[in-house]
C-alpha positions in Angstrom: 94.6 97.8 101.6 94.0 101.5 101.5 94.8 103.4 98.2 98.1 105.2 98.1 97.9 109.0 98.0 100.0 110.5 95.2 103.2 112.3 95.8 102.4 114.5 92.9 101.3 114.5 89.3 101.3 116.3 86.0 98.8 116.6 83.2 99.6 117.7 79.7 96.8 119.9 78.7 95.3 120.7 75.3 93.1 123.5 74.4 90.8 124.8 71.7 92.9 128.0 71.9 96.1 128.5 69.9 99.0 126.1 70.7 100.8 128.6 72.9 98.0 128.3 75.5 98.5 124.5 75.9 100.7 123.4 78.8 100.9 121.5 82.1 98.8 121.3 85.2 100.9 120.2 88.2 100.1 119.0 91.7 102.0 118.2 94.8 100.1 115.5 96.8 96.5 116.2 95.9 96.8 120.0 95.8 97.5 122.0 92.7 100.7 123.9 92.1 100.0 127.4 90.9 101.0 131.1 91.0 104.0 131.9 93.2 104.7 128.1 93.7 105.3 127.7 90.0 107.6 130.7 90.0 109.5 129.2 93.0 109.9 125.9 91.1 111.2 127.9 88.0 113.8 129.6 90.2 115.0 126.3 91.6 115.3 124.9 88.1 117.2 128.0 86.8 119.6 127.8 89.7 120.2 124.1 89.2 119.0 123.4 92.8 117.6 119.9 92.4 116.7 117.8 95.4 118.2 114.4 95.7 116.6 111.2 96.9 115.9 107.6 96.2 113.2 106.2 93.9 112.5 103.8 91.1 111.3 104.0 87.6 108.7 101.5 86.7 107.1 101.4 83.2 103.4 100.8 83.5 101.0 100.3 80.5 97.9 102.2 81.7 96.0 102.5 78.4 93.9 99.3 78.8 93.1 100.1 82.4 92.1 103.7 81.5 89.9 102.6 78.6 88.2 100.0 80.9 87.6 102.6 83.6 86.2 105.1 81.1 83.9 102.5 79.6 82.6 101.5 83.1 82.0 105.2 84.0 80.3 106.2 80.7 78.8 102.9 79.6 78.3 101.3 76.2 
């Protein structure tokens, strides 16, 4: 079956710079969320205008799969 395309994602970033420069990278689908789009998101949050919908929360342990994937890509 074809791979599912993501609805969105978030990455918590770290940096060699001071801690105040760490943050998040966000995407909608496979495109990054940046600039004015982040400001629009901020305004929705401040105004309390949250979309509603249906979904599920499903805990998934991804550490073992991630380590195996990295080992395959990098090698022993």
